[in-house]
SEPAMI-819887 format. One line per field, with one value per residue (C-alpha): x, y, z; residue number from 1. Coordinates in Angstrom, 1 decimal. Last residue first. Example, Ala and Ser with C-alpha at 12.3 -4.5 7.8 and 13.67 -1.06 7.14 Angstrom:
<kolvos>
x [13.7, 12.3]
y [-1.1, -4.5]
z [7.1, 7.8]
i [2, 1]
</kolvos>
This chain:
<kolvos>
x [-17.3, -14.9, -16.6, -15.9, -17.7, -20.6, -21.0, -20.9, -23.5, -25.9, -25.1, -26.0, -29.2, -30.3, -29.3, -31.2, -30.6, -30.0, -26.4, -26.0, -27.4, -24.8, -21.9, -23.0, -23.1, -19.5, -18.4, -20.2, -18.5, -15.1, -15.7, -16.3, -13.3, -13.7, -16.3, -16.7, -18.6, -21.4, -24.2, -22.2, -21.7, -25.4, -26.0, -23.5, -25.4, -28.7, -27.0, -25.7, -29.2, -30.4, -27.3, -27.8, -25.7, -23.5, -20.5, -22.5, -23.5, -19.8, -19.0, -21.9, -20.6, -17.2, -18.8, -21.1, -18.1, -16.0, -18.6, -18.9, -15.1, -15.2, -18.3, -16.7, -19.6, -19.0, -21.9, -24.5, -27.4, -27.0, -24.0, -23.2, -26.1, -27.0, -23.5, -22.9, -26.3, -25.2, -21.9, -23.6, -26.0, -23.1, -20.9, -19.4, -15.8, -15.5, -18.6, -17.2, -14.0, -16.2, -18.0, -14.6, -13.6, -16.9, -16.5, -13.0, -14.6, -17.2, -14.5, -13.5, -10.1, -8.9, -11.1, -11.5, -7.7, -7.7, -10.7, -8.9, -5.8, -7.6, -10.1, -7.3, -5.8, -9.2, -10.1, -6.9, -8.4, -5.5, -7.8, -8.5, -4.7, -4.2, -7.0, -5.7, -2.1, -3.5, -5.4, -2.3, -0.2, -2.7, -2.8, 1.1, 0.7, -1.5, 0.8, 4.1, 6.8, 7.8, 8.0, 4.3, 4.4, 7.4, 5.7, 2.6, 4.9, 6.4, 2.8, 1.8, 4.7, 3.7, 0.0, 0.4, -3.4, -3.8, -6.1, -3.8, -0.6, -2.3, -3.4, 0.0, 1.9, -0.6, 0.0, 3.8, 3.7, 1.6, 4.0, 7.2, 6.2, 7.7, 10.6, 11.6, 11.4, 14.4, 13.0, 10.2, 10.5, 7.7, 5.4, 6.0, 5.3, 2.2, 0.8, 1.4, -0.1, -3.5, -5.4, -8.9, -9.1, -5.4, -5.5, -7.8, -5.5, -2.4, -3.4, -1.7, 0.8, 1.6, 2.0, 4.3, 6.5, 6.8, 7.5, 10.4, 11.7, 12.1, 14.5, 13.0, 12.1, 10.4, 8.5, 7.5, 5.9, 4.1, 2.7, 1.4, -0.5, -1.5, -3.5, -4.9, -4.2, -2.2, -0.2, 0.1, 2.0, 4.3, 5.4, 5.9, 8.3, 10.2, 10.4, 11.9, 14.3, 15.5, 16.1, 18.1, 20.2, 20.9, 22.1, 19.6, 20.0, 18.5, 15.3, 14.9, 14.4, 11.5, 9.2, 10.3, 9.1, 5.9, 4.8, 4.1, 0.5, -0.1, -3.4, -4.7, -8.2, -7.6, -4.5, -0.9, 2.0, 5.0, 7.8, 5.9, 8.9, 8.9, 8.4, 5.7, 6.6, 5.0, 1.8, -0.2, 0.4, -1.9, -0.9, -1.4, -0.2, 3.3, 5.0, 8.8, 8.9, 7.5, 10.0, 12.9, 11.3, 11.0, 14.5, 15.9, 14.0, 15.8, 19.2, 19.0, 17.6, 18.9, 20.8, 17.7, 15.6, 18.0, 18.7, 15.1, 14.0, 11.2, 8.3, 5.7, 7.4, 6.6, 8.6, 12.2, 11.3, 9.7, 12.9, 15.1, 18.6, 20.6, 22.8, 21.6, 18.0, 18.2, 19.7, 16.9, 14.3, 16.0, 16.0, 12.3, 11.5, 13.6, 11.6, 8.3, 9.7, 10.5, 7.0, 5.8, 5.2, 2.3, 1.8, -1.2, -2.0, -5.2, -8.9, -11.1, -13.4, -11.4, -12.6, -10.5, -8.5, -10.0, -7.4, -5.2, -2.3, 1.5, 3.7, 6.8, 10.1, 10.6, 13.8, 12.2, 9.3, 11.7, 13.4, 10.1, 9.1, 12.3, 11.7, 8.0, 8.8, 11.3, 8.7, 6.1, 8.7, 10.1, 9.0, 8.5, 4.8, 4.0, 5.9, 4.3, 0.8, 1.4, 2.6, -0.3, 0.1, -0.5, -4.0, -5.2, -7.0, -10.6, -11.3, -8.9, -6.9, -3.5, -4.5, -2.6, 0.7, 0.2, 3.1, 5.4, 4.8, 6.8, 9.7, 9.9, 9.7, 12.5, 14.6, 14.2, 15.1, 18.3, 18.9, 22.5, 20.9, 22.5, 24.4]
y [22.8, 22.6, 19.4, 20.8, 24.0, 22.1, 20.2, 23.5, 25.0, 22.1, 22.2, 25.9, 25.4, 22.7, 24.9, 28.0, 29.7, 33.1, 33.0, 29.5, 30.7, 33.5, 31.1, 28.6, 31.5, 32.5, 28.9, 28.5, 31.6, 30.4, 26.9, 28.0, 26.2, 25.8, 26.5, 30.3, 32.2, 34.4, 32.5, 32.2, 35.9, 36.4, 34.0, 35.8, 39.0, 37.5, 36.0, 39.4, 40.9, 38.2, 38.7, 42.4, 42.8, 45.6, 43.3, 40.8, 43.6, 44.4, 40.9, 40.7, 43.8, 42.1, 39.0, 41.0, 43.0, 39.9, 38.2, 41.5, 41.5, 37.9, 38.6, 41.7, 44.1, 46.5, 48.6, 50.2, 48.2, 47.8, 46.2, 49.0, 51.5, 50.5, 50.0, 53.6, 53.6, 50.5, 52.1, 55.2, 53.1, 51.1, 54.0, 52.1, 52.8, 49.1, 49.6, 52.8, 50.9, 48.2, 50.8, 52.2, 48.7, 48.2, 51.6, 50.5, 47.4, 49.6, 51.9, 55.5, 56.6, 60.1, 60.9, 57.2, 56.8, 59.5, 57.9, 54.6, 56.0, 58.1, 55.2, 52.8, 55.1, 55.4, 51.7, 50.3, 46.8, 45.0, 44.0, 47.7, 48.5, 45.9, 47.3, 50.8, 49.7, 48.0, 51.1, 53.3, 50.8, 50.8, 54.6, 54.6, 52.2, 54.6, 57.6, 55.8, 57.2, 53.6, 54.4, 53.8, 50.4, 49.3, 50.6, 48.5, 45.4, 45.9, 46.4, 43.1, 41.3, 42.5, 41.9, 38.2, 37.5, 35.2, 37.7, 40.7, 38.8, 37.5, 41.1, 42.5, 39.8, 40.2, 44.0, 43.5, 41.0, 43.4, 46.3, 44.2, 42.6, 45.2, 45.8, 42.1, 40.5, 39.5, 38.5, 35.9, 33.8, 35.8, 34.9, 31.1, 31.3, 33.4, 30.8, 28.0, 30.2, 30.3, 31.9, 32.4, 35.9, 36.2, 33.3, 35.4, 38.4, 36.2, 34.5, 36.3, 38.5, 35.7, 33.2, 35.6, 35.9, 32.1, 31.7, 34.2, 32.5, 28.9, 28.1, 24.6, 25.5, 28.7, 26.8, 24.1, 26.6, 28.5, 25.2, 24.3, 27.5, 27.4, 24.1, 23.8, 20.0, 20.4, 23.2, 21.1, 18.4, 21.0, 22.3, 18.7, 18.0, 21.2, 20.2, 16.9, 18.5, 21.0, 18.2, 16.2, 19.2, 20.1, 16.7, 14.6, 13.4, 16.6, 15.7, 12.3, 13.1, 15.5, 14.0, 10.6, 11.2, 12.8, 9.5, 10.0, 10.4, 8.7, 8.6, 5.7, 5.8, 2.5, 4.0, 4.1, 3.9, 4.2, 1.7, -1.1, -2.4, -3.2, 0.4, 2.5, 6.1, 8.9, 10.9, 7.6, 7.7, 10.7, 13.2, 13.6, 17.0, 18.3, 16.7, 16.8, 13.1, 11.7, 13.1, 11.9, 8.5, 7.9, 9.2, 7.0, 4.1, 4.6, 5.2, 1.9, 2.0, 0.5, 3.7, 5.8, 3.5, 3.5, 7.2, 8.1, 6.1, 3.6, 3.4, 4.5, 2.2, -0.9, -4.1, -3.0, 0.1, -2.3, -4.3, -1.8, -3.2, -2.7, -5.8, -7.7, -6.8, -7.8, -11.1, -11.8, -10.9, -13.1, -16.0, -15.6, -15.5, -18.7, -20.4, -19.4, -20.6, -24.0, -24.3, -23.4, -19.8, -18.7, -18.1, -17.4, -18.5, -16.8, -17.2, -14.8, -11.8, -10.0, -8.0, -10.3, -12.8, -16.3, -19.1, -21.4, -22.9, -22.5, -23.4, -21.5, -22.3, -25.8, -24.9, -25.7, -23.4, -20.6, -20.9, -20.8, -17.8, -16.0, -16.6, -15.6, -12.4, -11.4, -12.0, -9.9, -7.1, -5.9, -3.0, -5.1, -4.5, -4.4, -7.6, -9.5, -8.3, -9.3, -12.7, -13.2, -12.8, -9.0, -9.5, -10.6, -14.0, -14.9, -18.3, -17.6, -20.5, -19.0, -15.4, -15.4, -16.1, -12.7, -10.7, -13.7, -13.4, -10.1, -11.5, -14.4, -12.2, -9.9, -13.1, -13.8, -10.2, -10.5, -8.9, -7.5, -4.0, -1.7, 1.2]
z [53.4, 56.3, 57.8, 61.3, 60.5, 59.0, 62.3, 64.3, 62.0, 62.7, 66.4, 66.6, 64.6, 67.1, 70.1, 69.2, 72.6, 70.8, 72.1, 70.7, 67.4, 67.3, 68.2, 65.5, 62.9, 63.8, 63.5, 60.1, 58.7, 59.8, 58.5, 54.9, 53.4, 49.7, 47.0, 46.6, 49.2, 48.0, 49.6, 52.8, 52.9, 52.6, 55.4, 57.6, 56.9, 58.0, 61.1, 62.1, 61.9, 64.3, 66.5, 67.1, 70.3, 68.9, 69.0, 66.9, 64.5, 64.0, 63.1, 60.7, 58.8, 58.5, 57.0, 54.7, 53.4, 53.0, 50.8, 48.8, 48.2, 46.9, 44.9, 43.2, 42.5, 45.4, 46.4, 44.1, 45.6, 49.3, 50.9, 53.4, 53.7, 57.3, 58.7, 59.7, 61.5, 63.4, 64.5, 65.8, 67.8, 69.2, 70.4, 73.3, 72.0, 70.9, 68.9, 67.3, 66.4, 64.8, 62.8, 61.6, 60.5, 58.6, 57.0, 55.8, 54.2, 52.5, 51.0, 51.2, 49.9, 51.1, 54.0, 54.8, 55.2, 57.9, 59.5, 59.8, 61.4, 64.1, 64.6, 65.4, 68.0, 69.7, 69.5, 70.9, 71.5, 69.9, 67.1, 66.4, 66.5, 63.8, 61.6, 62.0, 61.1, 58.0, 57.0, 57.5, 55.5, 52.6, 52.7, 52.5, 49.6, 47.7, 48.3, 47.5, 49.9, 50.8, 54.6, 55.4, 53.7, 55.8, 59.0, 58.1, 57.6, 61.1, 62.5, 61.0, 62.5, 66.0, 65.4, 64.5, 64.8, 61.8, 60.0, 60.5, 59.7, 56.5, 55.6, 56.1, 54.2, 51.3, 51.2, 51.4, 48.5, 46.4, 47.0, 46.4, 43.1, 40.7, 43.1, 43.1, 46.5, 48.6, 52.0, 51.6, 54.7, 56.4, 53.5, 54.0, 57.8, 57.1, 54.8, 57.4, 60.2, 58.6, 55.7, 54.3, 53.0, 52.4, 49.9, 47.7, 47.8, 47.4, 44.2, 41.3, 43.2, 45.8, 42.9, 41.1, 44.1, 44.5, 40.8, 41.2, 44.3, 42.9, 45.8, 46.2, 49.7, 48.5, 45.8, 48.4, 50.7, 47.9, 46.5, 49.9, 50.3, 46.6, 46.8, 43.3, 43.0, 39.8, 41.3, 44.5, 42.5, 40.9, 44.3, 45.6, 42.7, 43.4, 47.1, 46.2, 43.7, 46.3, 48.9, 46.4, 45.3, 49.0, 50.2, 52.0, 55.7, 57.1, 55.1, 56.7, 60.4, 60.5, 57.9, 59.1, 62.6, 61.3, 59.7, 56.0, 54.9, 51.6, 49.8, 47.6, 49.1, 51.0, 52.7, 51.5, 54.0, 51.6, 51.1, 49.5, 47.6, 43.8, 43.1, 41.5, 40.4, 42.5, 41.8, 42.1, 45.9, 46.1, 48.8, 52.6, 53.9, 54.9, 51.9, 52.2, 53.3, 50.0, 47.5, 49.5, 50.0, 46.3, 45.6, 48.3, 46.7, 43.4, 45.1, 47.1, 50.6, 53.9, 54.9, 54.7, 56.8, 59.8, 59.4, 59.4, 62.5, 61.9, 64.2, 61.6, 59.1, 61.2, 61.3, 61.4, 63.4, 66.0, 66.6, 68.3, 68.4, 71.6, 70.8, 74.0, 73.3, 69.7, 70.6, 73.1, 70.5, 67.9, 70.4, 71.1, 67.3, 66.7, 69.4, 67.8, 64.4, 65.9, 67.3, 63.8, 62.8, 60.6, 56.9, 54.7, 51.1, 50.0, 50.0, 48.1, 48.9, 51.5, 54.6, 56.8, 54.7, 54.4, 54.6, 52.6, 54.6, 55.1, 58.0, 59.1, 60.8, 59.4, 57.6, 54.2, 55.2, 56.1, 52.8, 50.9, 53.0, 52.0, 48.3, 48.5, 50.4, 47.7, 45.1, 47.0, 47.1, 50.4, 52.6, 55.8, 56.2, 52.5, 51.8, 54.7, 53.6, 50.0, 51.0, 53.5, 57.2, 57.2, 55.7, 59.1, 59.4, 59.0, 60.6, 63.5, 65.0, 64.1, 65.1, 68.4, 66.5, 64.7, 66.2, 65.8, 62.0, 61.9, 64.0, 61.6, 58.6, 60.1, 60.4, 56.7, 55.9, 58.0, 61.4, 61.4, 60.9, 58.3, 59.7]
i [419, 418, 417, 416, 415, 414, 413, 412, 411, 410, 409, 408, 407, 406, 405, 404, 403, 402, 401, 400, 399, 398, 397, 396, 395, 394, 393, 392, 391, 390, 389, 388, 387, 386, 385, 384, 383, 382, 381, 380, 379, 378, 377, 376, 375, 374, 373, 372, 371, 370, 369, 368, 367, 366, 365, 364, 363, 362, 361, 360, 359, 358, 357, 356, 355, 354, 353, 352, 351, 350, 349, 348, 347, 346, 345, 344, 343, 342, 341, 340, 339, 338, 337, 336, 335, 334, 333, 332, 331, 330, 329, 328, 327, 326, 325, 324, 323, 322, 321, 320, 319, 318, 317, 316, 315, 314, 313, 312, 311, 310, 309, 308, 307, 306, 305, 304, 303, 302, 301, 300, 299, 298, 297, 296, 295, 294, 293, 292, 291, 290, 289, 288, 287, 286, 285, 284, 283, 282, 281, 280, 279, 278, 277, 276, 275, 274, 273, 272, 271, 270, 269, 268, 267, 266, 265, 264, 263, 262, 261, 260, 259, 258, 257, 256, 255, 254, 253, 252, 251, 250, 249, 248, 247, 246, 245, 244, 243, 242, 241, 240, 239, 238, 237, 236, 235, 234, 233, 232, 231, 230, 229, 228, 227, 226, 225, 224, 223, 222, 221, 220, 219, 218, 217, 216, 215, 214, 213, 212, 211, 210, 209, 208, 207, 206, 205, 204, 203, 202, 201, 200, 199, 198, 197, 196, 195, 194, 193, 192, 191, 190, 189, 188, 187, 186, 185, 184, 183, 182, 181, 180, 179, 178, 177, 176, 175, 174, 173, 172, 171, 170, 169, 168, 167, 166, 165, 164, 163, 162, 161, 160, 159, 158, 157, 156, 155, 154, 153, 152, 151, 150, 149, 148, 147, 146, 145, 144, 143, 142, 141, 140, 139, 138, 137, 136, 135, 134, 133, 132, 131, 130, 129, 128, 127, 126, 125, 124, 123, 122, 121, 120, 119, 118, 117, 116, 115, 114, 113, 112, 111, 110, 109, 108, 107, 106, 105, 104, 103, 102, 101, 100, 99, 98, 97, 96, 95, 94, 93, 92, 91, 90, 89, 88, 87, 86, 85, 84, 83, 82, 81, 80, 79, 78, 77, 76, 75, 74, 73, 72, 71, 70, 69, 68, 67, 66, 65, 64, 63, 62, 61, 60, 59, 58, 57, 56, 55, 54, 53, 52, 51, 50, 49, 48, 47, 46, 45, 44, 43, 42, 41, 40, 39, 38, 37, 36, 35, 34, 33, 32, 31, 30, 29, 28, 27, 26, 25, 24, 23, 22, 21, 20, 19, 18, 17, 16, 15, 14, 13, 12, 11, 10, 9, 8, 7, 6, 5, 4, 3, 2, 1]
</kolvos>
């Protein structure tokens, strides 16, 4: 339902929040025409018309003043004594009617249904496309409007309030929601964020494109993933036969890396039941890795050694070495690691980065932190641009254990910066 409080009355209530600033030399941007329009989600022209009416009614006064952090003076507006009285009466009226005032004055406080019912079709489309984003996005990606509806920061980024992200999508019909997710999926393609693109492709029911994305980019994504990616992968049920093996492999690796061992074991069992020799070995290797992370070293080694007999690889050797470490066979594990990564090893930089990282993990468990740091440094040198926080966190831990506090703090800072 539309609120019985008019736009002019919303301006009075808005300005009442800044009465304390009347005597300031530098006043807030929110008391200028642009600031009022942005705060109340009305156009500057609409704000000017309403302010003229309020001036004529003796509710507001106008003056030229400096704006904080601004370079020029602007017209600004404050309530007169009559305006202050009007604001008090409006607050009393709102209380009696059970109307919440703050959602009318601040988008972050606004309830989805209240906002949705006030908007025309053009602005509803703008809001629909905005609220499906899970991460901040560029305001320039969306059409301009004569109402400042979206909370845009100084860098031109929009981060919608969580309350609206949760409450507005259920108000949309299915075609509108699909179109909004489709728009977001194409936005993230341009930005190169395939985790977000996959999420929106699935929500837009563009299943074929989602499967192709996993096939083309899943292996790289699986090396640096989180619960958001696993959530999207778990929702992929009907996969075309030609993509099924690759999708299962990515699902398993992401489950392994995010610690969802139960789901990972279900995927491993699916792989083992396909009857395809190569995929069955993938499933056995996945199962071994999951058992290893559950601390079941003996069972893990049985699976991993069976794979190694048929399809040896440096990553598999790292997992076997970790199993030996967990079985208190550290010296045997270190001997097994010695040749890994030397000349003649894998040529793929992404694979070699992972080999060095996994080798370093085993060396940490073997108590050889200096050697672990050398391998983490090699992994860091091979890492592509992007999030390297995992490597930096591991290095910080090693430096802390070696009582090298300055180096530990330096790596911790880099881990937080995610570069």
